[in-house]
N, C-alpha and C positions, 0 to 999 in steps of 0.2 A: 767374292770380297766380304759381301755382309755374313756370309757363312763363317769365312774365319774368324772375323772379328766377334761373333759370338761364341764361337767356340772358345776362343782367346777369354773372353770373359767369363765363361764358364769353369774357365780351368783357374783364373785366378778367385774365383769364389771359392772353389773347393778346396784350393792350396791354401786360402786363408781359414777358411771354416776347419781345415785339419788341424791349425794351431790352437792350444788352447790356451788362454789366459787364467793364469790362477790367481785369484780374487779372494783376500784371508777379509773376514769380519773384524773389524776393529771398533774401538769404543772413543768417541768424541766427546770430550768433555768442555763444558764451556760455563765460565764464570762469570756471576753476575748478580746483582746487589739481593738477590732471594731467591727464592722458588716460583716458577710459573705454573700458576692456579690452574689453567686449562691451555690445551693446545690448537683452540676453536678461535680463528680471529678476530670473530664477531662475540664472544662472550664477555670480555673484560674490556674497558676504556680506561688503561692505567699506566703510567710511562714504563714500569717493568715489564708487564704484559706487551706491550707495544714494542718495545728493543726485542724481546724474543720472537714476537710474531712479526717482525721488520726482516730479520736474517732468514726465516722461513718461507715467507711469503710474497709476492709481489705483486701490487694492486696494478690494476687498470691503468691509473694515471700517475702520475709522478709530480715534481716541481722542479724547476729550472733553477740556475743559481740566483735569478732575480725574483725566486718564488713564483714562476707565472705557472699556471697549468702546462703540462706537457704529458706527452704519450709516455705510456711502459709497455705493460702489453698489449693495450688499446693503441692500434696505427691510427686510427681515424675516429670521429664520432660527432653527430649531428643532433639539433634537436626538434625533433618532430611534431611536440607538442608541448605546452609549459612544464609539464612534470614528467614528460619522457625525453630520453636520451637513446638514440641508436646509433 
């Protein structure tokens, strides 16, 4: 039974890999108030730069509707010393 299910799985993978998905490069145009001066999220702390970076990077934490700290990429954290969070 296990051999048959493995054989079926291999057949499905082979069939799916035989199909090719055509992807063409396209241009994404974004309108904003000005030009982004850097793509480094730590380089500048201004409204325009934060707007551009906020659409490309997700932080470890975020804010809820009531503006309390909430997890984003981080699922949990704890303070191990006064200046260290893990």
